[in-house]
N, CA, C and O of each residue as an XYZ file, in Angstrom:
528
protein
N       5.901    -14.569    -10.723
C       6.124    -13.360    -11.617
C       7.720    -12.926    -11.538
O       8.562    -12.951    -10.641
N       7.716    -12.580    -12.708
C       9.582    -11.818    -12.385
C       9.424    -10.916    -13.153
O       8.952    -11.046    -14.282
N       9.958     -9.430    -12.430
C       9.677     -8.387    -12.773
C      10.766     -7.457    -13.154
O      11.641     -8.185    -13.623
N      11.263     -5.935    -13.207
C      11.905     -5.292    -14.126
C      13.984     -6.119    -13.011
O      14.248     -6.325    -11.827
N      14.489     -6.216    -13.822
C      15.882     -6.379    -13.494
C      15.704     -8.216    -12.853
O      16.235     -8.648    -11.830
N      15.074     -8.776    -13.536
C      14.173    -10.426    -13.306
C      14.621    -10.719    -11.625
O      15.354    -11.650    -11.290
N      13.993     -9.682    -10.633
C      14.027    -10.380     -9.437
C      12.529    -10.886     -9.435
O      11.706     -9.993     -9.635
N      12.000    -12.238     -9.232
C      11.391    -13.249     -8.770
C      10.806    -12.711     -7.439
O      11.363    -12.156     -6.493
N       9.533    -13.040     -7.654
C       8.224    -12.798     -6.572
C       7.159    -13.894     -6.830
O       6.870    -14.543     -7.835
N       6.743    -13.873     -5.736
C       5.515    -14.902     -5.410
C       4.502    -14.204     -5.144
O       4.649    -13.179     -4.478
N       3.614    -14.480     -5.465
C       1.632    -14.212     -5.384
C       0.899    -15.310     -5.259
O       0.910    -16.198     -6.112
N       0.422    -15.339     -4.533
C      -0.705    -17.098     -4.043
C      -2.049    -16.997     -4.515
O      -2.481    -15.981     -3.972
N      -3.477    -17.779     -5.644
C      -4.450    -17.209     -5.259
C      -4.982    -18.134     -4.647
O      -4.724    -19.326     -4.817
N      -5.930    -17.590     -3.728
C      -6.145    -18.556     -2.957
C      -7.863    -18.994     -3.163
O      -8.251    -18.051     -3.854
N      -8.957    -19.807     -2.963
C     -10.193    -19.806     -3.578
C     -10.765    -20.879     -2.442
O     -10.479    -22.072     -2.336
N     -11.566    -20.165     -1.716
C     -12.509    -20.529     -0.951
C     -14.047    -20.502     -1.368
O     -14.309    -19.869     -2.390
N     -15.341    -21.268     -0.526
C     -16.435    -20.713     -1.185
C     -16.914    -19.820     -0.989
O     -17.969    -19.734     -1.618
N     -16.542    -18.391      0.058
C     -17.014    -17.223      0.423
C     -16.011    -16.021     -0.195
O     -16.517    -14.958     -0.553
N     -14.928    -16.189     -0.274
C     -14.262    -15.351     -0.825
C     -12.829    -15.995     -2.109
O     -12.542    -17.150     -2.425
N     -12.206    -14.620     -2.575
C     -11.086    -15.370     -3.481
C     -10.305    -13.735     -2.713
O     -10.663    -12.578     -2.493
N      -8.815    -14.777     -2.499
C      -7.772    -13.922     -2.472
C      -6.543    -14.524     -2.211
O      -6.100    -15.576     -1.749
N      -5.957    -12.928     -2.917
C      -4.780    -13.350     -3.441
C      -3.436    -12.735     -2.590
O      -3.099    -11.553     -2.526
N      -2.849    -13.780     -2.028
C      -0.943    -12.849     -0.621
C      -0.461    -12.091     -2.314
O      -0.376    -12.771     -3.336
N      -0.221    -10.698     -2.259
C       0.998    -11.081     -2.566
C       1.941    -10.160     -1.672
O       1.800     -9.695     -0.541
N       3.458    -10.037     -3.089
C       4.455     -9.480     -1.913
C       5.000     -8.060     -2.744
O       5.072     -7.835     -3.952
N       5.212     -7.543     -2.018
C       6.063     -6.079     -2.039
C       7.516     -5.789     -2.130
O       7.960     -4.783     -2.684
N       8.404     -6.911     -1.440
C       9.648     -6.474     -2.744
C       9.692     -8.338     -3.105
O       8.933     -9.298     -2.978
N      11.523     -7.977     -3.771
C      11.593     -8.969     -3.842
C      12.529     -9.387     -2.584
O      13.100     -8.555     -1.879
N      12.580    -10.312     -2.462
C      13.491    -11.122     -1.005
C      12.911     -9.904     -0.158
O      12.099     -9.057     -0.531
N      13.581    -10.045      1.166
C      12.822     -9.055      2.468
C      15.088     -9.118      3.335
O      16.054     -9.881      3.321
N      14.665     -7.627      3.941
C      15.988     -7.797      4.821
C      15.397     -7.828      5.984
O      16.157     -7.596      6.924
N      14.278     -8.039      6.257
C      14.063     -8.276      7.561
C      14.695     -9.592      8.791
O      14.646     -9.845      9.994
N      15.144    -10.015      7.797
C      15.766    -11.938      8.377
C      15.323    -12.758      9.834
O      15.926    -13.343     10.734
N      13.722    -12.392      9.456
C      12.258    -13.682     10.870
C      13.004    -14.896     10.725
O      13.379    -15.473      9.705
N      13.157    -15.193     12.005
C      13.843    -16.695     11.796
C      12.411    -17.274     11.945
O      12.267    -18.325     12.569
N      11.318    -16.620     11.386
C      10.317    -18.318     10.912
C       9.900    -17.624      9.566
O       8.742    -17.808      9.190
N      10.521    -17.044      9.001
C      10.379    -17.190      7.244
C      11.647    -16.927      6.562
O      12.578    -16.127      6.655
N      11.193    -18.250      5.604
C      12.404    -18.299      4.943
C      12.584    -17.471      3.712
O      13.517    -17.789      2.975
N      12.020    -16.713      3.462
C      12.712    -15.748      2.559
C      13.419    -14.723      2.652
O      13.763    -14.160      1.613
N      13.884    -14.130      4.129
C      14.497    -13.440      4.315
C      16.109    -14.008      4.493
O      17.182    -13.438      4.689
N      15.733    -15.305      4.333
C      16.977    -16.293      4.299
C      17.988    -15.545      3.218
O      19.022    -15.086      3.703
N      17.740    -15.358      1.570
C      18.060    -14.616      0.971
C      18.224    -13.445      0.717
O      18.697    -12.985     -0.322
N      17.654    -12.571      2.125
C      18.380    -11.092      1.813
C      17.194    -10.687      0.621
O      16.432    -11.307     -0.121
N      17.606     -8.932      0.983
C      16.481     -8.034      0.472
C      17.275     -7.950     -1.060
O      18.499     -7.843     -1.136
N      16.214     -8.028     -2.475
C      16.810     -8.224     -3.772
C      16.820     -6.837     -4.039
O      17.767     -6.278     -4.591
N      15.680     -6.204     -3.622
C      14.838     -4.817     -4.086
C      13.100     -4.613     -4.098
O      12.247     -5.427     -4.450
N      12.981     -3.610     -3.725
C      11.528     -3.518     -3.772
C      11.252     -3.640     -4.635
O      12.213     -3.683     -5.403
N       9.432     -3.852     -5.543
C       9.230     -3.455     -6.241
C       8.367     -2.455     -6.371
O       7.643     -1.972     -5.500
N       8.480     -2.127     -7.609
C       6.883     -0.753     -8.074
C       6.180     -0.935     -7.408
O       6.203     -1.809     -6.542
N       4.952      0.213     -7.724
C       3.857      0.103     -7.588
C       3.205     -0.644     -8.395
O       2.266     -1.386     -8.108
N       3.894     -0.392     -9.868
C       3.184     -1.649    -11.143
C       3.148     -3.120    -10.658
O       2.147     -3.834    -10.615
N       4.342     -3.433    -10.319
C       4.983     -4.829    -10.087
C       4.352     -5.752     -9.276
O       4.690     -6.934     -9.223
N       3.248     -5.152     -8.502
C       2.229     -4.718     -7.097
C       1.134     -5.037     -7.109
O       0.590     -5.922     -6.450
N       0.656     -4.257     -7.957
C      -0.299     -4.085     -9.126
C      -0.890     -5.431    -10.167
O      -1.973     -5.981    -10.363
N       0.618     -5.575    -10.710
C       0.432     -6.450    -11.690
C       0.301     -7.857    -10.808
O       0.365     -8.825    -11.565
N       0.173     -8.145     -9.730
C       0.336     -9.476     -9.151
C      -1.558     -8.952     -9.250
O      -2.150     -9.367    -10.246
N      -2.211     -8.265     -8.438
C      -3.716     -8.111     -8.233
C      -4.497     -8.271     -9.906
O      -5.707     -8.471    -10.007
N      -3.903     -8.189    -10.692
C      -4.108     -7.671    -12.140
C      -4.529     -9.609    -12.440
O      -5.598    -10.216    -12.510
N      -3.285     -9.975    -12.533
C      -3.396    -11.513    -13.218
C      -4.079    -12.361    -12.117
O      -4.461    -13.433    -12.586
N      -4.277    -12.256    -11.158
C      -5.085    -12.787    -10.007
C      -6.692    -12.918    -10.621
O      -7.439    -13.771    -11.101
N      -6.683    -11.598    -10.293
C      -8.029    -10.955    -10.701
C      -8.501    -11.759    -12.324
O      -9.592    -12.288    -12.538
N      -7.532    -11.673    -13.151
C      -7.679    -12.386    -14.609
C      -8.042    -13.624    -14.581
O      -8.756    -14.276    -15.343
N      -7.174    -14.044    -13.105
C      -7.034    -15.565    -14.213
C      -9.115    -15.879    -13.205
O     -10.060    -16.205    -13.924
N      -9.280    -15.723    -11.958
C     -10.769    -15.469    -11.427
C     -11.633    -15.221    -12.270
O     -12.679    -15.867    -12.321
N     -11.303    -14.065    -13.230
C     -12.286    -14.169    -14.080
C     -12.161    -15.383    -15.282
O     -13.062    -16.148    -15.625
N     -10.785    -15.321    -15.806
C     -11.096    -15.802    -17.169
C     -11.125    -17.727    -16.737
O     -11.487    -18.385    -17.712
N     -10.829    -18.512    -15.578
C     -10.341    -19.433    -15.689
C     -11.428    -19.904    -14.470
O     -11.554    -21.122    -14.347
N     -11.952    -19.336    -13.872
C     -13.327    -19.363    -12.513
C     -15.108    -18.568    -13.152
O     -16.287    -18.868    -12.966
N     -14.460    -17.598    -13.848
C     -15.914    -17.140    -13.890
C     -16.029    -16.183    -12.808
O     -17.138    -15.650    -12.836
N     -15.211    -15.722    -11.761
C     -15.715    -15.133    -10.740
C     -14.486    -13.940    -10.201
O     -13.489    -13.657    -10.865
N     -14.754    -13.482     -9.162
C     -14.071    -11.884     -8.831
C     -13.306    -12.293     -7.592
O     -13.449    -13.034     -6.619
N     -12.456    -11.478     -8.084
C     -11.081    -11.631     -7.082
C     -11.798    -10.427     -5.999
O     -12.294     -9.398     -6.459
N     -11.762    -10.799     -4.145
C     -12.269    -10.374     -3.790
C     -11.345     -9.758     -2.373
O     -11.654     -8.804     -1.659
N     -10.799    -10.163     -2.323
C      -9.134     -9.850     -1.039
C      -8.245     -9.634     -1.152
O      -7.951    -10.193     -2.208
N      -7.595     -9.255     -0.878
C      -5.517     -9.124     -1.223
C      -5.411     -9.016      0.543
O      -6.079     -8.566      1.475
N      -3.728     -9.956      0.248
C      -3.564     -9.916      0.972
C      -1.708     -9.554      0.693
O      -1.148     -9.935     -0.335
N      -0.834     -8.632      2.007
C       0.042     -8.338      1.889
C       0.788     -9.299      2.496
O       1.347     -9.322      3.593
N       0.713    -10.028      1.680
C       1.417    -11.191      3.170
C       2.483    -12.347      2.262
O       2.643    -13.481      2.714
N       3.263    -11.842      0.773
C       4.573    -12.512      0.337
C       5.474    -12.559      0.664
O       5.694    -13.134      1.730
N       6.116    -12.196      0.201
C       7.511    -11.627      0.102
C       7.909    -10.151      0.530
O       7.458     -9.148     -0.023
N       8.681    -10.146      1.431
C       9.014     -8.542      1.674
C       8.451     -7.974      2.892
O       7.396     -8.354      3.398
N       9.251     -6.986      3.371
C       7.979     -6.523      4.697
C       6.963     -4.861      4.008
O       7.660     -3.887      3.722
N       5.804     -4.781      3.873
C       5.206     -4.082      3.210
C       5.825     -2.829      3.765
O       6.342     -2.048      2.966
N       5.826     -2.546      5.094
C       6.192     -1.347      5.044
C       7.888     -0.227      5.308
O       8.284      0.903      5.591
N       8.345     -1.654      4.940
C       9.779     -1.437      4.045
C       9.774     -0.492      3.274
O      10.799      0.144      3.028
N       7.976     -0.080      2.460
C       7.965     -0.057      0.638
C       7.373      0.113      1.062
O       6.451     -0.685      1.232
N       7.430      1.955      1.880
C       5.724      1.938      1.849
C       5.465      2.904      1.324
O       4.868      3.373      2.293
N       5.375      3.750      0.511
C       4.641      4.729     -0.757
C       4.570      3.772     -1.439
O       3.363      3.647     -1.645
N       5.055      3.037     -1.911
C       5.166      2.157     -2.988
C       3.812      1.359     -3.176
O       3.159      1.125     -4.193
N       3.564      0.932     -1.510
C       2.333     -0.153     -1.250
C       1.388      0.343     -0.848
O       0.390     -0.376     -0.800
N       1.238      2.104     -0.272
C       0.740      3.254     -0.295
C      -0.294      2.778     -1.682
O      -1.232      1.992     -1.815
N       0.269      3.494     -2.370
C       0.285      3.682     -4.114
C      -0.904      2.415     -4.565
O      -1.949      2.452     -5.214
N      -0.322      1.571     -4.023
C      -0.835     -0.120     -4.811
C      -2.309     -0.175     -4.166
O      -3.366     -0.352     -4.771
N      -2.084      0.054     -2.569
C      -3.455     -0.248     -2.035
C      -4.761      1.253     -2.403
O      -5.958      1.375     -2.140
N      -4.063      1.878     -2.890
C      -4.745      3.102     -3.266
C      -5.554      2.727     -4.512
O      -6.762      2.952     -4.590
N      -4.755      2.080     -5.595
C      -4.809      1.758     -7.065
C      -5.884      0.489     -6.609
O      -7.029      0.462     -7.062
N      -5.242     -0.820     -5.416
C      -6.399     -1.985     -5.591
C      -8.221     -1.426     -5.619
O      -9.123     -1.872     -6.327
N      -8.296     -0.057     -4.329
C      -9.222     -0.061     -3.707
C     -10.563      0.981     -4.638
O     -11.790      0.961     -4.539
N      -9.537      1.895     -5.598
C      -9.639      3.088     -6.799
C     -10.987      2.110     -6.939
O     -10.986      1.006     -6.394
N     -12.319      2.658     -7.825
C     -13.418      1.994     -8.109
C     -12.516      1.512     -9.844
O     -11.350      1.776    -10.136
N     -13.497      0.803    -10.666
C     -13.264      0.633    -12.461
C     -13.312      1.467    -12.709
O     -13.504      2.271    -11.797
N     -13.190      1.995    -14.080
C     -12.052      1.355    -14.939
C     -10.159      1.269    -14.404
O      -9.264      0.515    -14.786
N     -10.157      2.312    -13.475
C      -8.727      2.777    -13.220
C      -8.667      1.343    -12.099
O      -7.817      0.493    -12.364
N      -9.285      1.192    -11.266
C      -8.891      0.112    -10.299
C     -10.058     -1.184    -10.139
O     -10.925     -1.428    -10.979
N      -9.884     -1.800     -9.084
C     -10.365     -2.902     -9.389
C     -11.371     -3.056     -8.083
O     -11.888     -4.117     -7.731
N     -11.575     -1.484     -7.299
C     -13.352     -1.946     -6.563
C     -12.674     -2.679     -5.837
O     -13.201     -1.804     -5.150
N     -12.052     -3.372     -5.249
C     -11.683     -3.834     -4.212
C     -12.042     -3.221     -2.790
O     -11.212     -2.353     -2.520
N     -13.197     -3.404     -1.573
C     -12.691     -2.833     -0.290
C     -11.917     -2.852      0.252
O     -11.213     -3.828      0.507
N     -11.713     -0.945      0.871
C     -10.447     -1.509      1.838
C     -10.338     -2.230      3.027
O      -9.224     -2.664      3.322
N     -11.358     -2.456      3.821
C     -12.136     -3.542      4.038
C     -11.417     -5.228      3.992
O     -11.376     -6.111      4.849
N     -10.959     -5.164      2.719
C     -11.204     -6.262      1.643
C      -9.162     -6.152      1.674
O      -8.406     -6.882      1.031
N      -8.905     -5.428      2.281
C      -7.201     -5.294      1.656
C      -6.714     -5.610      3.107
O      -7.340     -5.574      4.166
N      -5.704     -5.859      2.904
C      -5.076     -6.649      4.900
C      -3.256     -6.694      4.565
O      -2.675     -7.711      4.188
N      -2.712     -5.603      4.761
C      -1.314     -5.630      4.849
C      -0.895     -5.923      6.423
O      -1.161     -5.373      7.491
N       0.276     -7.615      5.838
C       0.438     -8.131      7.233
C       2.283     -7.390      7.475
O       3.213     -7.147      6.706
N       2.068     -7.264      8.891
C       4.049     -6.208      8.999
C       4.584     -7.055     10.204
O       3.857     -7.740     10.924
N       6.032     -6.920     10.350
C       6.620     -8.007     11.702
C       6.915     -6.603     12.381
O       7.925     -6.732     13.074
N       6.444     -5.384     12.440
C       6.254     -4.545     13.333
C       7.264     -3.222     13.015
O       8.278     -2.855     13.609
N       6.655     -2.725     11.975
C       7.544     -1.306     11.896
C       6.576     -0.329     12.565
O       5.914      0.350     11.780
N       6.344     -0.106     14.053
C       5.071      0.480     14.301
C       4.988      1.770     14.414
O       3.896      2.336     14.383
N       6.098      2.395     14.557
C       6.719      3.679     14.220
C       6.138      4.126     12.853
O       5.177      4.884     12.990
N       6.404      3.910     11.843
C       5.534      3.887     10.749
C       4.636      3.944     10.266
O       4.419      4.536      9.208
N       3.809      3.285     10.980
C       1.821      2.300     10.680
C       1.577      3.094     11.358
O       0.708      3.781     10.822
N       1.972      3.673     12.831
C       0.970      4.228     13.433
C       1.371      6.015     13.044
O       0.496      6.846     13.291
N       2.216      6.309     12.666
C       2.418      7.874     12.499
C       1.824      7.976     10.888
O       1.214      9.032     10.718
N       1.875      7.155      9.754
C       1.081      7.313      8.592
C       0.112      6.234      8.400
O       0.526      5.233      7.816
N      -1.140      6.262      8.800
C      -2.059      5.975      8.424
C      -2.802      5.341      6.898
O      -3.400      6.112      6.147
N      -2.688      4.129      6.645
C      -2.910      3.801      5.288
C      -3.709      4.738      4.925
O      -3.802      4.214      3.814
N      -4.338      5.592      4.837
C      -5.778      5.640      4.430
C      -5.721      7.052      4.722
O      -6.552      7.923      4.464
N      -4.582      7.137      5.313
C      -4.036      9.091      4.535
C      -2.890      9.235      4.208
O      -2.191      8.306      3.803
N      -2.344     10.922      4.379
C      -1.566     10.824      3.251
C      -0.365     10.292      3.741
O       0.213     10.294      4.827
N      -0.089      9.681      2.242
C       1.899      8.971      2.562
C       2.974      9.958      2.527
O       4.140      9.607      2.705
């Protein structure tokens, strides 16, 4: 996907017998430079907007419906970027993803995973289900 200012981000749709998961990005690039991850080698281009994050889910949900006649069941923030470095937009996206239709996707909060490299102070002080 290419967002504003032509940043390219990754999202991956994974189909399994019991669930359909989309792995989405929260940033274009990444500033964490983790030695185990190729994304950080190019550095951080920018944070994605809430709309750009949600659009990845919308595209995956549409593909599941139109191409496979099935429903998206899980969302994982494990694509490009450190989700907690774009905290307010990730929280807003999670709220939209878990909001019932027609405004949201109606995906259970238990089916949304936010993977982090360990910005623990922020995650411990501001839980996703609390006010951001």
